C-alpha positions in Angstrom: 19.4 18.2 7.1 21.8 17.1 4.5 20.6 14.0 2.7 22.9 11.9 0.9 22.6 8.5 -0.9 24.7 7.0 2.0 22.5 8.4 4.6 19.4 7.2 2.9 20.7 3.6 2.4 21.6 3.5 5.9 18.0 4.5 6.9 16.7 1.7 4.5 19.0 -0.9 5.6 17.9 -0.3 9.2 14.4 -1.3 8.2 15.2 -4.2 5.9 12.7 -7.0 6.6 13.1 -10.5 5.1 9.8 -11.6 6.0 8.2 -8.6 4.2 10.1 -9.6 1.2 8.6 -12.9 1.3 5.2 -11.4 1.4 5.8 -9.2 -1.5 6.7 -12.1 -3.5 3.1 -13.6 -3.2 1.9 -10.2 -4.7 4.1 -10.8 -7.7 6.9 -8.3 -6.7 10.4 -9.0 -7.6 12.4 -9.9 -4.6 15.8 -9.2 -6.2 17.4 -6.0 -4.5 14.3 -5.8 -2.4 14.5 -4.9 1.3 10.9 -5.4 2.2 10.2 -1.8 3.4 6.7 -0.3 3.6 5.9 2.1 0.9 4.4 4.4 3.6 7.6 4.8 5.2 9.3 5.6 1.7 6.5 8.3 1.2 7.4 9.6 4.7 11.0 9.7 4.0 10.5 11.4 0.6 8.7 14.3 2.4 11.6 14.8 4.8 14.1 14.6 1.9 12.1 16.8 -0.4 12.5 17.4 -4.1 16.2 16.6 -5.2 16.9 15.8 -9.0 20.5 14.9 -8.4 19.9 12.6 -5.4 17.1 10.9 -7.4 19.6 10.0 -10.1 22.0 8.8 -7.6 19.4 6.6 -5.8 18.2 5.1 -9.1 21.7 4.1 -9.9 21.9 1.9 -6.7 19.5 -0.6 -8.3 17.8 -1.1 -5.0 14.2 -1.6 -5.3 13.0 0.7 -2.5 15.8 3.3 -3.6 14.3 3.4 -7.0 10.7 4.0 -5.7 12.0 6.8 -3.4 13.9 8.2 -6.4 10.5 8.5 -8.2 9.1 10.3 -5.1 11.7 13.0 -4.8 12.3 13.5 -8.5 11.4 17.0 -10.0 9.1 16.2 -13.0 10.0 19.5 -14.5 13.9 18.3 -14.7 13.1 14.9 -16.2 14.5 14.4 -19.6 13.4 12.2 -22.4 16.7 10.4 -22.2 16.3 9.6 -18.4 12.9 8.3 -18.9 14.1 5.8 -21.6 17.0 4.9 -19.4 14.7 4.3 -16.3 12.0 2.4 -18.1 14.4 -0.3 -19.4 15.4 -0.9 -15.6 12.0 -1.8 -14.6 11.9 -5.3 -13.2 8.7 -5.3 -11.0 5.3 -4.0 -11.5 5.3 -1.9 -8.3 8.4 0.0 -9.3 6.9 0.6 -12.7 3.6 1.8 -11.4 5.2 4.2 -8.8 7.6 5.7 -11.2 4.9 6.2 -13.9 3.1 8.4 -11.4 6.2 10.4 -11.8 6.3 10.1 -15.8 2.7 11.2 -16.3 3.7 14.7 -15.0 6.5 15.0 -17.7 6.0 16.9 -20.9 6.7 13.5 -22.8 3.9 11.5 -21.1 1.4 11.3 -24.0 4.2 10.8 -26.4 5.7 7.7 -24.5 2.2 6.1 -24.2 2.3 5.9 -28.0 5.9 4.8 -28.3 6.1 2.4 -25.4 2.7 0.7 -26.1 4.2 -1.4 -29.0 7.4 -2.2 -27.2 8.0 -5.9 -26.7 9.5 -5.5 -23.2 6.7 -6.5 -20.7 7.4 -3.6 -18.1 7.9 -1.2 -20.9 4.5 -1.9 -22.3 3.0 -1.8 -19.0 4.4 1.7 -18.3 2.6 2.9 -21.3 -0.7 2.0 -20.0 0.2 2.8 -16.4 1.0 6.4 -17.4 -2.3 6.4 -19.5 -4.3 5.1 -16.6 -2.9 7.9 -14.5 -3.4 10.6 -16.9 -7.0 9.6 -17.2 -7.5 10.2 -13.5 -5.1 13.3 -12.9 -5.0 15.3 -16.2 -8.4 16.9 -15.4 -8.3 19.5 -18.1 -7.3 17.3 -21.0 -9.8 17.3 -23.9 -11.6 14.0 -24.8 -9.7 13.7 -28.0 -6.5 13.2 -25.9 -7.7 9.9 -24.8 -9.9 8.8 -27.8 -6.5 8.4 -29.9 -5.7 5.5 -27.5 -8.8 3.2 -28.1 -7.2 1.8 -31.3 -3.9 1.2 -29.5 -5.6 -0.5 -26.7 -7.6 -2.7 -29.1 -4.3 -3.7 -30.9 -2.6 -4.5 -27.6 -5.3 -6.4 -26.0 -4.1 -9.8 -27.3 -0.9 -9.6 -25.1 -1.7 -12.2 -22.6 1.2 -11.3 -20.1 -0.4 -10.8 -16.9 1.1 -7.3 -16.2 0.3 -6.0 -19.6 -3.2 -7.1 -19.8 -4.0 -5.8 -16.4 -2.6 -2.4 -17.3 -4.5 -2.3 -20.6 -7.8 -3.0 -18.6 -6.8 -0.3 -16.1 -6.3 2.4 -18.8 -9.4 1.3 -20.5 -11.5 1.6 -17.2 -10.0 4.8 -16.1 -10.7 6.6 -19.5 -14.4 5.2 -19.4 -14.9 7.1 -16.0 -13.9 10.4 -17.1 -17.2 11.5 -18.4 -20.4 10.1 -20.3 -18.9 10.3 -23.6 -15.8 8.7 -23.0 -17.5 6.0 -21.1 -19.7 5.3 -24.1 -16.6 5.1 -26.4 -14.9 3.0 -23.8 -17.8 0.4 -23.7 -17.7 0.4 -27.3 -14.0 -0.3 -27.4 -14.5 -3.1 -24.8 -17.1 -4.8 -27.1 -14.8 -4.6 -30.1 -12.0 -6.1 -27.8 -14.4 -9.0 -26.9 -14.8 -10.0 -30.5 -11.0 -10.6 -30.7 -10.0 -14.4 -30.5 -7.7 -13.9 -27.6 -8.2 -15.0 -23.9 -6.4 -11.8 -22.8 -8.8 -9.8 -25.0 -11.8 -11.5 -23.5 -10.5 -10.9 -20.0 -9.8 -7.2 -20.6 -13.3 -6.7 -22.2 -15.3 -8.5 -19.5 -13.5 -6.9 -16.6 -13.8 -3.3 -18.3 -17.5 -3.9 -19.1 -18.3 -5.1 -15.6 -17.2 -1.7 -14.2 -18.0 0.7 -17.0 -21.6 -0.4 -17.3 -22.2 -0.8 -13.6 -25.0 1.3 -12.2 -22.7 2.9 -9.7 -20.4 4.1 -12.5 -23.2 5.5 -14.6 -24.9 7.2 -11.8 -21.7 8.9 -10.8 -21.0 10.1 -14.4 -24.6 11.3 -14.8 -24.3 13.5 -11.6 
């Protein structure tokens, strides 16, 4: 089957749902250019389309919310360029697009580099992208040595004062995921959270308390021990 941008947009338009868009707004999703289509349909469509770098680039250029998420599903991580990542991250305008695309970005050879570079950027979704990638790497890069993650504790401490909702949640997400990799990183993440708790910042206090609640829970510790 020959998939083109036009054919895909036709498929998406046939499923556009204004009521769903209204519901998405309640979850903090940007309604601009949004069709209100289930992510489950997008994943199914991506399986039908298959991996297609050129088509992913075309879909991204449409500026349509769902088309951009779909682009991240069909993109080939081996063909992603650093320039492409820098272009796409600037276009992020909603947390769900950011998080879905970062699932792709974490597979690129530039993933760890971008965590460092983007973590100090001022744009809300660029900074969120840094910690969303880090959260994903903590779960999916099974063979990474501990030092790959230990370098980020200082960064998380320095950025914990950012009280923007989508940033502080991403910092917390990354800290929790790193702390659930193994017992050593758990101890270091807990120590990091305690240091963050000492910072005079509401965002820092929230990040620390939420992280400590999960990282010191009996369920978490038992799972790591076993």
